[in-house]
VOVEXZA-758470 format. One record per residue: x, y, z of N, C-alpha, C in turn; residue in three letters. Coordinates in steps of 0.001 Angstrom, whole numbers, padded with zeros to 6 digits, always signed. Layout:
XYZXYZXYZALA ...
//
This chain:
-006936+007008-016526-006673+005700-015927-005838+004860-016888UNK -004755+004275-016369-003810+003553-017210-004472+002407-017975UNK -005407+001710-017337-006050+000552-017961-006727+000934-019280UNK -007580+001936-019244-008316+002329-020446-007448+003099-021429UNK -006553+003937-020901-005678+004697-021785-004732+003773-022541UNK -004270+002727-021872-003405+001756-022547-004174+001009-023637UNK -005448+000747-023394-006256+000071-024412-006466+000980-025622UNK -006710+002251-025368-006848+003196-026483-005544+003309-027261UNK -004428+003323-026544-003125+003362-027200-002938+002133-028063UNK -003316+000965-027526-003178-000282-028280-003999-000247-029566UNK -005226+000230-029493-006075+000312-030692-005480+001273-031716UNK -004924+002389-031225-004298+003347-032135-003087+002717-032827UNK -002279+002000-032077-001100+001352-032653-001508+000299-033677UNK -002516-000499-033348-002982-001551-034254-003432-000972-035593UNK -004160+000133-035553-004681+000719-036785-003628+001477-037581UNK -002552+001881-036928-001540+002699-037603-000245+001937-037899UNK -000159+000667-037500+001070-000100-037701+000743-001430-038374UNK +000572-001421-039692+000147-002639-040408+001112-003811-040249UNK +002403-003538-040010+003366-004629-039917+003043-005576-038762UNK +002342-005074-037751+002001-005918-036606+001054-007038-037001UNK +000266-006806-038053-000671-007838-038512+000084-009091-038942UNK +001263-008881-039543+002064-010015-039980+002472-010909-038823UNK +002900-010305-037715+003273-011088-036542+002051-011837-035980UNK +000921-011129-035878-000284-011756-035347-000756-012886-036260UNK -000617-012694-037564-001022-013729-038512-000162-014977-038347UNK +001115-014784-038072+001998-015936-037847+001522-016737-036641UNK +001143-016039-035570+000589-016728-034400-000701-017456-034767UNK -001550-016785-035559-002818-017386-035962-002619-018648-036776UNK -001655-018632-037684-001390-019800-038524-000832-020949-037700UNK +000046-020625-036743+000573-021668-035867-000553-022301-035055UNK -001449-021441-034555-002592-021941-033808-003497-022810-034662UNK -003665-022433-035937-004498-023223-036833-003901-024592-037078UNK -002591-024635-037306-001924-025925-037481-002052-026789-036238UNK -001928-026152-035098-002014-026884-033833-003398-027495-033619UNK -004435-026867-034225-005801-027366-034095-006154-028380-035183UNK -005231-028599-036124-005469-029568-037192-005217-030977-036644UNK -005120-031929-037527-004887-033302-037104-003670-033872-037841UNK -003176-035006-037362-002068-035680-038021-000769-034900-037978UNK -000051-034939-039108+001258-034281-039202+001146-032769-039062UNK +000039-032186-039538-000146-030742-039420-000203-030318-037960UNK -000886-031103-037157-000973-030807-035733+000388-030919-035057UNK +001148-031949-035455+002489-032131-034889+003392-030964-035262UNK +003295-030530-036522+004092-029387-036966+003694-028125-036210UNK +002383-027967-035989+001907-026799-035254+002417-026791-033823UNK +002445-027958-033189+002930-028052-031807+004413-027700-031721UNK +005193-028167-032700+006631-027873-032718+006870-026379-032943UNK +006125-025804-033879+006267-024374-034150+005819-023552-032944UNK +004760-023999-032280+004270-023291-031110+005328-023261-030012UNK +006002-024380-029828+007006-024476-028779+008282-023722-029132UNK +008806-023957-030336+010123-023425-030674+010072-022143-031518UNK +008922-021860-032131+008829-020642-032944+008274-019447-032200UNK +007385-019712-031229+006745-018612-030498+007735-017686-029780UNK +008797-018218-029133+009721-017309-028447+010330-016253-029366UNK +010709-016651-030576+011274-015685-031530+010211-014674-031953UNK +008995-015157-032207+007917-014261-032603+007581-013267-031499UNK +007551-013737-030273+007211-012853-029154+008246-011752-029017UNK +009533-012114-029067+010579-011108-028942+010482-010056-030022UNK +010261-010483-031270+010153-009538-032381+008860-008736-032306UNK +007768-009404-032014+006447-008768-031967+006395-007697-030887UNK +006821-008027-029679+006776-007074-028577+007684-005874-028835UNK +008821-006121-029444+009737-005012-029751+009127-004091-030801UNK +008453-004664-031800+007793-003843-032816+006656-003024-032210UNK +005892-003628-031308+004812-002907-030628+005379-001764-029805UNK +006433-002046-029057+007043-001034-028204+007569+000137-029029UNK +008143-000188-030169+008659+000871-031037+007573+001739-031639UNK +006346+001203-031705+005236+001969-032286+004497+002811-031262UNK +004833+002669-029978+004152+003462-028951+004487+004933-029085UNK +003531+005828-028845+003809+007265-028884+004890+007647-027883UNK +005905+008352-028329+006975+008791-027448+008025+007745-027165UNK +007934+006556-027796+008910+005500-027533+010269+005868-028097UNK +011319+005504-027357+012678+005734-027846+013369+004421-028181UNK +012586+003367-028358+013136+002051-028680+013719+002048-030089UNK +014981+001609-030218+015608+001542-031536+016093+000131-031865UNK +015692-000863-031052+016088-002248-031275+015294-002835-032435UNK +015985-003478-033352+015315-004105-034497+014596-005381-034052UNK +013462-005647-034687+012678-006827-034320+013473-008107-034538UNK +014248-008174-035622+015033-009370-035906+016108-009590-034841UNK +016682-008503-034361+017690-008606-033298+017053-009072-032002UNK +015870-008541-031706+015160-008923-030488+014790-010399-030515UNK +014398-010903-031687+014029-012311-031814+015179-013216-031400UNK +016384-012818-031740+017557-013610-031375+017989-013366-029935UNK +017967-012118-029506+018468-011749-028191+017680-012403-027063UNK +016361-012461-027206+015521-012940-026104+015060-014383-026284UNK +015519-015037-027351+014967-016353-027684+015152-017381-026559UNK +016385-017541-026084+016663-018576-025080+015879-018320-023797UNK +015883-017062-023347+015167-016731-022105+013670-016931-022266UNK +013121-016548-023424+011685-016708-023653+011304-018182-023774UNK +012170-018974-024410+011898-020405-024516+011889-021050-023135UNK +012907-020740-022347+012973-021297-021003+011833-020827-020134UNK +011492-019542-020241+010395-018991-019439+009060-019609-019838UNK +008870-019830-021147+007629-020446-021628+007478-021865-021095UNK +008569-022618-021116+008534-023991-020604+008265-024001-019101UNK +008923-023089-018391+008742-023029-016939+007327-022601-016588UNK +006816-021571-017287+005445-021111-017034+004435-022200-017374UNK +004688-022921-018477+003798-024009-018841+003765-025097-017786UNK +004938-025411-017241+005012-026416-016187+004245-025968-014947UNK +004394-024699-014587+003682-024165-013422+002177-024251-013646UNK +001719-023895-014856+000291-023927-015152-000260-025354-015111UNK +000532-026303-015613+000093-027708-015585-000057-028196-014151UNK +000926-027882-013313+000866-028289-011918-000328-027651-011222UNK -000517-026348-011448-001644-025642-010832-002973-026213-011306UNK -003059-026521-012600-004295-027092-013147-004586-028449-012519UNK -003539-029251-012328-003732-030567-011708-004220-030431-010275UNK -003663-029451-009568-004081-029245-008174-005522-028767-008099UNK -005835-027745-008918-007178-027158-008881-008222-028153-009385UNK -007960-028758-010551-008925-029711-011104-009009-030975-010243UNK -007866-031359-009675-007882-032527-008797-008770-032298-007585UNK -008700-031071-007049-009559-030739-005921-011027-030738-006314UNK -011326-030239-007522-012709-030217-007994-013247-031627-008204UNK -012443-032462-008872-012867-033837-009121-013038-034601-007794UNK -012134-034320-006852-012238-034971-005560-013496-034595-004813UNK -013911-033317-004957-015126-032884-004262-016393-033426-004935UNK -016360-033581-006265-017513-034116-006980-017584-035638-006864UNK -016410-036258-006911-016341-037721-006984-016061-038136-008419UNK -015137-039065-008606-014734-039484-009952-015899-040049-010755UNK -016726-040851-010109-017866-041455-010818-018828-040377-011302UNK -019033-039356-010481-019933-038265-010847-019397-037497-012047UNK -018109-037227-012033-017490-036504-013148-017569-037320-014425UNK -017307-038612-014332-017382-039496-015494-018795-039513-016074UNK -019796-039539-015199-021191-039551-015652-021538-038267-016388UNK -021031-037137-015903-021299-035851-016563-020636-035813-017935UNK -019406-036296-018014-018657-036251-019269-019253-037174-020337UNK -019797-038313-019928-020373-039214-020942-021845-038945-021229UNK -022398-037906-020560-023745-037468-020880-024850-038152-020112UNK -024517-039027-019178-025551-039724-018433-026027-038944-017214UNK -025407-037823-016922-025820-036970-015797-025526-035512-016151UNK -026179-034611-015437-025985-033181-015669-025505-032513-014379UNK -024800-031405-014544-024323-030669-013382-025473-029954-012686UNK -025470-029978-011370-026465-029217-010607-026008-027762-010530UNK -026891-026897-010032-026528-025479-009908-025350-025293-008949UNK -025349-026069-007879-024240-025995-006913-022927-026414-007572UNK -022977-027475-008364-021772-027947-009055-021306-026949-010102UNK -022268-026339-010798-021903-025301-011776-021225-024120-011089UNK -021764-023745-009924-021172-022632-009176-019763-022990-008722UNK -019576-024222-008280-018258-024679-007837-017277-024703-009007UNK -017743-025174-010158-016880-025195-011337-016511-023782-011768UNK -017475-022860-011686-017197-021469-012011-016178-020854-011066UNK -016284-021183-009786-015336-020663-008804-013935-021194-009077UNK -013844-022468-009424-012543-023070-009740-011950-022404-010981UNK -012780-022155-011984-012304-021484-013191-011793-020083-012869UNK -012491-019377-011994-012068-018040-011595-010727-018072-010878UNK -010554-019067-009999-009289-019209-009267-008150-019500-010227UNK -008391-020413-011171-007332-020769-012115-006997-019576-013016UNK -008013-018818-013432-007774-017629-014249-006918-016612-013501UNK -007195-016450-012212-006405-015520-011397-004953-015979-011328UNK -004747-017290-011190-003389-017821-011151-002667-017558-012464UNK -003373-017751-013574-002790-017512-014896-002330-016056-015020UNK -003161-015127-014558-002808-013712-014676-001637-013332-013776UNK -001436-014052-012688-000293-013761-011814+001019-013984-012563UNK +001032-014972-013460+002259-015300-014187+002243-014823-015639UNK +001217-014127-016059+001041-013828-017479+002047-012835-018043UNK +002690-012046-017184+003607-011022-017675+005055-011496-017713UNK +005274-012812-017703+006652-013325-017736+007359-012945-019037UNK +006616-012948-020155+007266-012661-021440+007638-011183-021575UNK +006773-010294-021075+007128-008874-021121+008295-008588-020175UNK +008395-009356-019089+009524-009180-018166+010841-009552-018837UNK +010813-010554-019705+012017-010949-020429+012416-009870-021433UNK +011454-009428-022235+011740-008487-023318+012067-007090-022809UNK +011341-006611-021818+011513-005221-021397+012352-005030-020134UNK +012512-006112-019351+013320-005997-018143+014575-006855-018189UNK +014740-007599-019296+015930-008419-019441+016029-009562-018462UNK +014893-010071-017977+014903-011144-016991+015215-012489-017636UNK +015792-013372-016838+016024-014743-017274+014729-015537-017114UNK +014766-016827-017455+013561-017648-017381+012960-017640-015985UNK +013774-017989-014976+013252-018023-013607+012899-016645-013092UNK +013745-015674-013381+013502-014310-012918+012263-013682-013527UNK +011886-014141-014719+010721-013547-015392+009425-013870-014654UNK +009316-015092-014122+008107-015456-013378+008028-014682-012077UNK +009174-014539-011416+009210-013768-010181+008855-012310-010449UNK +009358-011766-011545+009049-010376-011907+007570-010216-012215UNK +006963-011217-012864+005536-011154-013166+004714-011091-011889UNK +005076-011926-010911+004364-011925-009628+004501-010564-008949UNK +005721-010027-008929+005952-008716-008308+005169-007622-009030UNK +005137-007700-010360+004421-006692-011146+002923-006732-010847UNK +002368-007930-010783+000926-008074-010548+000544-007521-009173UNK +001255-007925-008144+000882-007477-006799+001303-006035-006538UNK +002259-005537-007313+002627-004130-007188+001681-003201-007927UNK +000898-003755-008864-000080-002965-009639-001425-003690-009628UNK -001834-004196-008449-002958-005121-008364-004253-004540-008924UNK -004603-003317-008532-005851-002729-009027-005817-002561-010538UNK -004693-002094-011037-004569-001919-012480-004630-003240-013221UNK -003982-004276-012676-003977-005582-013324-005380-006179-013356UNK -006150-005984-012284-007532-006469-012272-008327-005785-013383UNK -008163-004477-013503-008842-003754-014577-008373-004206-015941UNK -007075-004406-016078-006517-004900-017343-007106-006264-017685UNK -007178-007156-016687-007703-008494-016919-009146-008442-017407UNK -009939-007564-016816-011344-007440-017217-011447-006938-018662UNK -010721-005875-018974-010782-005301-020322-010247-006285-021350UNK -009105-006917-021064-008507-007864-022000-009424-009066-022224UNK -010043-009561-021152-010932-010723-021263-012166-010390-022092UNK -012764-009245-021829-013955-008838-022577-013617-008643-024055UNK -012510-007949-024320-012140-007634-025706-011841-008889-026512UNK -011106-009828-025940-010762-011042-026683-011910-012057-026703UNK -012704-012091-025627-013823-013041-025577-014903-012734-026601UNK -014993-011476-027011-015989-011099-028014-015784-011878-029310UNK -014550-012315-029557-014240-013115-030743-014005-014579-030360UNK -013254-014789-029290-012876-016153-028906-014072-017042-028560UNK -015026-016502-027786-016140-017338-027333-017031-017806-028487UNK -017441-016913-029433-018226-017423-030564-017477-018461-031394UNK -016180-018233-031611-015386-019211-032366-015312-020535-031610UNK -015102-020461-030297-015026-021677-029489-016327-022460-029532UNK -017445-021746-029351-018721-022441-029259-019200-022964-030612UNK -019225-022083-031633-019813-022456-032908-018876-023269-033800UNK -017570-023064-033674-016627-023742-034576-015971-024945-033891UNK -015299-024698-032777-014565-025783-032131-015499-026768-031433UNK -016516-026256-030726-017451-027132-030008-018725-027409-030793UNK -018817-026870-032003-019939-027162-032909-021297-026872-032281UNK -021387-025797-031499-022646-025393-030904-023173-026338-029840UNK -022297-027084-029207-022725-028071-028212-023419-027387-027038UNK -024461-028033-026526-025208-027491-025385-025078-028364-024145UNK -024311-029445-024258-024072-030320-023111-022579-030557-022971UNK -022166-030964-021792-020748-031255-021555-020294-032403-022442UNK -021119-033455-022533-020766-034611-023356-020632-034215-024828UNK -021557-033362-025296-021498-032896-026681-020255-032074-026937UNK -019863-031247-025969-018675-030419-026108-017418-031284-026173UNK -017363-032302-025335-016206-033210-025324-016090-033933-026661UNK -017221-034417-027186-017228-035124-028471-016790-034213-029607UNK -017329-032976-029629-016983-032030-030684-015512-031633-030617UNK -015003-031465-029401-013612-031065-029233-012650-032130-029738UNK -013033-033396-029587-012180-034503-029998-012264-034802-031485UNK -013300-034294-032160-013484-034581-033580-012526-033740-034429UNK -012030-034280-035562-011147-033514-036450-011873-032292-037008UNK -011151-031191-037176-011743-029966-037705-011573-029908-039220UNK -012568-029332-039900-012479-029157-041340-011519-028011-041664UNK -011120-027911-042949-010207-026844-043371-010843-025471-043163UNK -012145-025379-043404-012848-024097-043218-012840-023695-041750UNK -013122-024659-040876-013121-024364-039439-011743-023926-038963UNK -010714-024595-039458-009351-024238-039080-009029-022816-039530UNK -009492-022455-040729-009262-021099-041241-009965-020060-040376UNK -011176-020369-039947-011920-019442-039094-011198-019259-037758UNK -010706-020362-037200-009953-020298-035941-008695-019456-036124UNK -008037-019606-037265-006813-018843-037535-007096-017351-037606UNK -008183-016982-038279-008535-015560-038394-008882-014984-037025UNK -009696-015722-036267-010057-015257-034928-008844-015109-034036UNK -007936-016085-034108-006718-016038-033297-005832-014868-033698UNK -005794-014566-034982-004990-013436-035462-005487-012128-034875UNK -006781-011927-034892-007370-010679-034389-007145-010547-032876UNK -007437-011600-032136-007297-011517-030679-005830-011401-030266UNK -004947-012039-031012-003509-011907-030732-003042-010491-030988UNK -003472-009924-032093-003070-008564-032459-003491-007556-031393UNK -004750-007605-031002-005261-006662-030011-004756-007000-028611UNK -004847-008279-028251-004502-008688-026892-003045-008465-026543UNK -002142-008853-027418-000718-008705-027106-000275-007248-027203UNK -000856-006483-028112-000524-005056-028181-000982-004350-026916UNK -002163-004700-026438-002668-004121-025183-001773-004512-024021UNK -001330-005752-024009-000476-006244-022920+000819-005434-022838UNK +001449-005215-023979+002694-004442-024006+002451-003007-023568UNK +001384-002395-024088+001087-000998-023742+000800-000848-022248UNK +000059-001771-021683-000260-001704-020256+000997-001907-019412UNK +001788-002893-019744+003002-003180-018981+003949-001982-019007UNK +004149-001423-020183+005061-000297-020320+004519+000945-019623UNK +003211+001154-019681+002614+002310-019012+002790+002221-017508UNK +002603+001030-016954+002790+000844-015508+004249+001054-015121UNK +005164+000547-015952+006586+000712-015667+006984+002181-015749UNK +006454+002893-016722+006772+004315-016880+006211+005152-015741UNK +005086+004686-015166+004445+005440-014091+005009+005103-012715UNK +005896+004091-012661+006462+003691-011376+007382+004778-010836UNK +007500+004901-009516+008397+005888-008916+009823+005716-009426UNK +010416+006830-009856+011782+006792-010348+011897+006545-011828UNK +010735+006331-012507+010775+006100-013946+011171+007372-014665UNK +011797+007220-015820+012219+008365-016622+011021+009003-017281UNK +010680+010262-016992+009508+010912-017575+009561+010927-019098UNK +010751+010949-019666+010866+011030-021110+010390+009735-021798UNK +010248+008663-021013+009850+007370-021599+008350+007159-021577UNK +007583+008070-021023+006136+007902-020935+005476+008105-022277UNK +004198+007713-022347+003449+007803-023594+002703+009116-023728UNK +003089+010122-023010+002462+011412-023168+000989+011387-022834UNK +000172+011869-023751-001255+011989-023501-001951+010625-023450UNK -001238+009565-023809-001907+008257-023870-001774+007475-022588UNK -001036+007948-021579-000936+007220-020325-001253+008128-019170UNK -001557+007494-018034-001866+008264-016836-000607+008518-016018UNK 
//
């Protein structure tokens, strides 16, 4: 099965290609700066916006070159330049789509609960009922599904040469053309990254909060240098595994598509 075989391929690549750690660490450091306060946070936001496209182009090309049977000969530095404009535009466009979708989904949730009710929950004077928790969970599931529909825009730029607008369209086509596989990929990727992300989120970023009001307060509070370092390490690990898996899965599906060149497959590592 492509989903699990791609994950095994990703783990093999991660353990045998130390240079990938450097790319993941760069993402982790940018994320750490973004979680800091003051000028550090501003610098992190700028690097996240304008530095990530170059990193993605180089990182994905390095991952692709490390796949078993890959014939990729493009240098990471060349890829960083070649795909920069398209990745920057695609990132901005995807971000805009996510913001609009979040406003629609969250707006519908707030409208169904009532603004006063939501305010009471956030300030700690009220608690969510089981029905409200179920509704919030359903909304989160819907938003997560929307995110995954557009999540392959960056691989579409790097591996299919798509422009900013074309990359989102290609992501939608890829998801619905490989729907069962993408669902499996989403489950495996979520479980693998959540094993690190959730403990870091709860114990470090939210300071072990057990209420919505406590979580909001902890999230707004400045983070210590130690906490920022922990977030950076966690982000490095999840980026390394998550993005390597993403590339391996995308390429495996493309190689398995009708008309694909058999010589480009991953051999024993793909279905």
